[in-house]
C-alpha positions as CSV (number, residue, x, y, z in Angstrom):
1,M,26.4,-7.8,-9.4
2,Y,24.3,-11.0,-9.6
3,L,22.4,-13.0,-12.2
4,G,18.9,-14.2,-11.9
5,N,16.2,-12.9,-9.5
6,Q,17.0,-10.3,-7.0
7,P,17.6,-11.8,-3.5
8,A,14.7,-11.3,-1.1
9,L,16.9,-11.5,1.9
10,S,18.3,-8.1,2.7
11,Y,19.5,-7.9,6.3
12,T,22.2,-10.0,7.9
13,S,23.1,-10.5,11.6
14,F,25.3,-13.3,13.2
15,A,23.5,-15.9,15.2
16,K,24.3,-16.2,18.9
17,Q,23.7,-19.1,21.3
18,D,23.7,-19.0,25.1
19,F,24.5,-22.3,27.0
20,T,23.3,-23.5,30.3
21,T,26.6,-24.7,31.8
22,S,27.3,-27.7,34.0
23,A,30.4,-29.8,35.0
24,T,30.9,-31.2,31.5
25,T,32.9,-30.9,28.3
26,S,30.1,-31.8,25.9
27,Y,27.4,-29.4,24.6
28,S,24.9,-29.3,21.7
29,L,24.9,-26.6,19.1
30,D,21.7,-25.1,17.7
31,H,23.2,-24.9,14.2
32,P,25.6,-27.5,12.6
33,V,29.2,-26.3,11.8
34,A,32.0,-27.7,9.8
35,N,34.7,-27.1,12.4
36,A,35.7,-25.0,15.4
37,N,36.8,-22.1,13.3
38,E,33.1,-21.4,12.5
39,L,32.4,-20.5,16.1
40,A,33.6,-17.7,18.4
41,L,33.2,-19.3,21.9
42,F,33.3,-17.1,25.0
43,I,33.6,-18.5,28.6
44,N,33.1,-15.9,31.3
45,F,33.4,-13.2,28.6
46,V,36.9,-14.4,27.5
47,R,37.2,-15.7,23.9
48,Q,38.5,-19.2,23.6
49,E,41.0,-20.4,21.0
50,P,39.5,-22.7,18.4
51,T,40.9,-26.3,18.2
52,T,42.9,-25.6,21.4
53,A,40.2,-24.8,23.9
54,Y,37.4,-26.5,22.0
55,S,36.5,-28.5,18.9
56,A,33.3,-28.6,17.0
57,S,31.7,-30.7,14.3
58,G,28.1,-30.8,13.2
59,T,26.0,-30.0,16.3
60,S,28.6,-31.2,18.8
61,L,30.8,-28.9,20.8
62,T,33.6,-30.4,22.9
63,L,35.6,-28.5,25.4
64,T,39.2,-29.3,26.4
65,S,38.3,-28.5,30.0
66,A,35.0,-29.0,31.7
67,T,33.0,-26.0,32.7
68,A,31.4,-25.3,36.1
69,S,27.7,-24.6,36.5
70,S,28.5,-21.0,37.5
71,D,30.3,-20.3,34.2
72,D,28.8,-18.0,31.6
73,M,29.2,-19.4,28.1
74,Y,28.0,-18.4,24.7
75,C,29.0,-18.6,21.1
76,V,28.6,-16.6,18.0
77,Y,28.2,-18.5,14.7
78,L,30.8,-16.9,12.4
79,G,29.7,-19.1,9.5
80,K,26.0,-18.8,10.2
81,A,24.5,-15.5,9.1
82,V,20.8,-15.3,9.9
83,Q,19.2,-13.5,7.0
84,T,15.7,-11.9,7.0
85,V,13.7,-9.4,5.0
86,N,13.3,-7.3,8.1
87,P,16.0,-5.4,9.9
88,P,17.3,-7.1,13.1
89,N,15.5,-6.2,16.3
90,A,16.5,-2.7,17.6
91,S,18.8,-2.0,14.6
92,V,16.8,1.0,13.3
93,G,16.4,4.3,15.1
94,L,15.0,7.7,14.2
95,S,18.3,8.6,12.5
96,Q,17.7,5.9,9.9
97,L,14.2,7.2,9.0
98,T,13.7,9.5,6.1
99,A,10.3,11.1,5.4
100,S,9.0,12.4,2.1
101,G,7.1,15.7,1.9
102,T,7.2,18.4,4.5
103,K,6.9,16.3,7.7
104,D,9.8,14.6,9.4
105,A,9.7,11.0,10.6
106,T,8.8,11.8,14.2
107,T,5.5,13.3,13.0
108,F,4.3,9.8,12.2
109,L,5.4,8.1,15.4
110,R,3.3,7.5,18.6
111,G,4.6,8.6,21.9
112,D,6.3,5.2,22.4
113,N,8.2,5.6,19.1
114,T,6.0,3.0,17.3
115,F,4.5,3.9,14.0
116,A,0.9,5.0,13.9
117,V,-1.4,3.2,11.4
118,A,-0.6,4.6,7.9
119,G,-3.3,6.5,6.2
120,G,-6.1,6.2,8.7
121,A,-9.9,6.2,8.1
122,N,-12.2,9.0,7.1
123,T,-14.6,8.3,10.0
124,P,-17.0,9.3,11.4
125,A,-18.8,9.2,8.0
126,F,-22.5,9.2,7.0
127,L,-24.7,9.6,4.0
128,A,-28.5,10.3,4.4
129,Y,-31.0,10.9,1.6
130,S,-34.7,11.2,0.8
131,A,-36.1,8.1,-0.8
132,N,-38.9,8.0,-3.4
133,G,-42.1,9.5,-1.9
134,Q,-40.3,11.3,0.9
135,E,-41.2,14.9,-0.2
136,Q,-40.9,18.1,1.8
137,S,-42.9,21.3,1.1
138,I,-40.9,24.5,1.6
139,S,-42.6,27.9,1.8
140,N,-41.5,30.8,-0.3
141,S,-38.8,33.0,1.2
142,T,-38.5,30.9,4.4
143,S,-35.3,29.2,5.6
144,T,-36.3,25.6,6.1
145,K,-34.3,22.8,7.7
146,L,-34.2,19.9,5.2
147,D,-35.1,16.3,6.1
148,F,-33.1,13.3,4.9
149,E,-35.1,10.3,6.1
150,T,-33.0,7.3,4.9
151,E,-29.4,6.5,5.9
152,L,-27.1,4.7,3.5
153,Y,-24.4,4.5,6.1
154,D,-23.6,6.1,9.4
155,T,-20.4,4.7,10.9
156,D,-20.6,6.3,14.4
157,N,-24.4,6.9,14.7
158,A,-23.6,10.6,14.4
159,F,-26.6,11.5,12.2
160,S,-30.0,11.7,13.9
161,S,-33.6,13.0,13.7
162,N,-33.3,13.0,9.8
163,T,-31.6,16.3,10.0
164,T,-28.6,16.6,12.2
165,F,-25.0,15.5,12.4
166,T,-23.5,15.7,15.9
167,C,-19.7,15.4,16.4
168,P,-19.2,12.2,18.5
169,S,-17.1,12.0,21.7
170,G,-13.4,11.7,20.9
171,Q,-13.9,12.7,17.2
172,A,-13.2,16.5,17.2
173,G,-11.4,17.7,14.0
174,K,-12.0,18.9,10.5
175,Y,-14.9,17.6,8.5
176,Q,-16.1,17.9,5.0
177,F,-19.9,18.1,4.4
178,T,-21.7,18.0,1.0
179,A,-25.5,18.4,0.4
180,N,-27.7,18.3,-2.7
181,I,-31.3,19.4,-3.1
182,S,-33.5,18.9,-6.1
183,W,-37.0,20.5,-6.2
184,Y,-40.0,21.3,-8.4
185,T,-43.0,23.5,-8.3
186,S,-46.3,22.7,-9.9
187,S,-46.3,26.0,-11.7
188,S,-44.5,27.3,-14.7
189,S,-44.0,30.7,-13.1
190,S,-40.6,32.4,-13.0
191,F,-38.0,31.0,-10.6
192,E,-36.0,33.8,-8.9
193,R,-33.4,32.5,-6.4
194,A,-32.6,29.4,-4.3
195,F,-30.1,28.9,-1.5
196,I,-28.7,25.7,0.1
197,M,-27.1,26.5,3.4
198,F,-25.1,24.9,6.2
199,Y,-25.9,25.7,9.8
200,K,-23.5,24.9,12.7
201,N,-24.9,24.9,16.2
202,G,-28.0,26.7,14.8
203,S,-26.2,29.5,13.0
204,Q,-25.6,29.8,9.3
205,I,-22.0,29.3,8.3
206,S,-22.2,28.9,4.5
207,N,-24.7,29.3,1.6
208,F,-24.6,28.7,-2.1
209,E,-27.1,30.6,-4.4
210,R,-28.5,29.7,-7.7
211,R,-30.3,32.1,-10.0
212,G,-31.6,31.0,-13.4
213,T,-34.4,30.0,-15.6
214,D,-36.8,27.1,-14.8
215,I,-36.5,23.8,-16.5
216,Y,-40.1,23.5,-17.4
217,R,-41.6,20.0,-17.9
218,G,-45.2,20.5,-19.0
219,S,-47.0,21.0,-15.7
220,Y,-44.0,21.7,-13.4
221,S,-40.5,23.1,-13.3
222,Q,-37.5,21.5,-11.6
223,Q,-34.0,22.6,-10.4
224,S,-31.1,21.2,-8.3
225,L,-28.4,22.8,-6.2
226,N,-25.5,21.5,-4.0
227,N,-22.9,22.9,-1.6
228,T,-19.7,21.6,0.0
229,I,-17.9,23.0,3.0
230,D,-15.0,22.1,5.4
231,V,-15.9,22.7,9.1
232,N,-13.9,22.5,12.3
233,C,-16.0,20.5,14.7
234,A,-15.6,20.2,18.5
235,V,-17.3,17.3,20.3
236,G,-21.1,18.0,20.4
237,D,-21.1,20.5,17.5
238,T,-24.1,20.1,15.2
239,V,-24.3,20.6,11.4
240,E,-27.6,20.8,9.4
241,V,-28.8,21.7,5.9
242,Y,-31.3,24.4,5.2
243,G,-33.0,25.4,2.0
244,W,-34.4,28.9,1.0
245,F,-36.5,29.7,-2.1
246,E,-37.8,32.8,-3.8
247,S,-40.3,32.8,-6.6
248,I,-43.6,34.1,-7.6
249,T,-45.3,30.9,-6.5
250,A,-45.7,30.3,-2.7
251,T,-44.5,26.8,-2.3
252,Y,-41.7,24.6,-3.6
253,V,-41.5,20.8,-3.0
254,T,-38.3,18.9,-2.8
255,S,-38.0,16.1,-5.3
256,S,-39.5,12.7,-4.7
257,Y,-36.8,10.8,-6.6
258,T,-34.5,8.5,-4.6
259,M,-31.1,10.1,-3.9
260,A,-32.2,13.4,-5.5
261,N,-31.7,15.0,-2.1
262,W,-28.8,13.9,0.1
263,F,-26.5,15.1,2.9
264,K,-23.1,13.5,3.6
265,G,-20.0,14.2,5.7
266,F,-16.8,12.6,6.9
267,K,-13.8,13.4,9.0
268,L,-10.7,14.6,7.2
269,I,-7.3,13.0,7.8
270,T,-4.9,15.9,8.7
């Protein structure tokens, strides 16, 4: 039990000093002591008797008999405990580690038993969109690759040609992709169906359909649709977004409003 603030110093180990010996009885200590009983002195690995074999005061150590240059001499400061907020070097092993959740401690260690960076980064990551004035006409009942001409960010230069994410070298893994498309037609005719689709390596892997009534704004109608998917990507795999529309009118045009149409993705931490 203690009063006041909790001590910040949590780990304790005794300080040790190695001496370079010579034909002398006088040596200097790294830490001051009150007397010889605060030191455990060893010469050639044999512990010496305090006050008989040596005396000590302050930073002065005096031996009863001189050492030789070939002697091995060191001391342990019994009255000097070196405290630190970190465990002493090499004092913690795998048996002292406890992990929460379902993974054990070794899951989070590198091959050399050092900890990997906690958390990690969700990169590669990108977000591309169509800015104001960047419209795209899409024919009725035709799968059309969508353009996203402006990049907000692209950490690994993985998004190219306004359309395509390509998994970079060394970045294989699970990715999450999300895309949104907003469109309008200059006719008030009935809207039937719309799809937003993800293609991987040129083949459709996901689609999301919308059926519903038009939101009619005088001389045109407008709609929006989005889709999210998780994809296993090997290096070199491509992911793209396609749109497909069905209506009585022949052409739909994606919205000209900035950020109305966008495509983004990032690598998942697993």
